[in-house]
C-alpha positions in Angstrom: -151.9 -168.3 -100.9 -152.2 -164.8 -102.3 -153.6 -166.1 -105.6 -156.3 -168.0 -103.7 -157.4 -164.7 -102.0 -157.3 -162.9 -105.4 -159.4 -165.6 -107.0 -162.0 -165.4 -104.2 -162.1 -161.6 -104.5 -162.4 -162.0 -108.3 -165.4 -164.2 -107.8 -167.1 -161.7 -105.6 -166.1 -158.5 -107.4 -163.9 -159.2 -110.5 -162.2 -155.8 -110.8 -160.9 -156.0 -107.2 -159.0 -159.2 -107.8 -157.5 -157.7 -110.9 -156.5 -154.6 -109.1 -154.7 -156.5 -106.4 -152.7 -158.3 -109.2 -151.9 -155.5 -111.6 -152.9 -152.2 -110.0 -154.4 -149.5 -112.1 -153.0 -151.1 -115.3 -154.6 -151.8 -118.6 -156.1 -155.1 -117.5 -157.9 -153.4 -114.6 -159.7 -151.0 -117.0 -160.5 -153.8 -119.5 -161.9 -155.7 -116.6 -164.1 -152.8 -115.5 -165.5 -152.5 -119.0 -166.1 -156.3 -119.2 -167.8 -156.3 -115.8 -170.1 -153.4 -116.8 -171.0 -155.4 -120.0 -171.7 -158.5 -117.9 -170.6 -160.3 -114.8 -169.3 -163.4 -116.5 -167.0 -161.8 -119.1 -165.5 -159.8 -116.2 -165.2 -162.9 -114.1 -163.5 -164.9 -116.8 -161.0 -162.1 -117.5 -160.3 -161.6 -113.8 -159.5 -165.2 -113.2 -157.4 -165.4 -116.3 -155.4 -162.3 -115.2 -154.9 -163.7 -111.6 -153.7 -167.1 -112.6 -151.5 -166.0 -115.6 -147.8 -165.7 -114.8 -146.1 -162.4 -115.6 
C-alpha cells in the first residue's frame, strides 16, 4: 500500500515520491535534476526508484 501512495506522489511531484522511498540520498538529488530538466525524465526516474527493490 505504501508503494501505491509513493507512486501517486511521484506522479504529482516526482521528487516527493523519491524522498519518501530513499530520503536525501543520491537518487533524490538525481531526481531533482531530472525534474528541473523536464517533468517526464523526473517522473520516469521516480517511478523506477519507487518500484525497484532494494
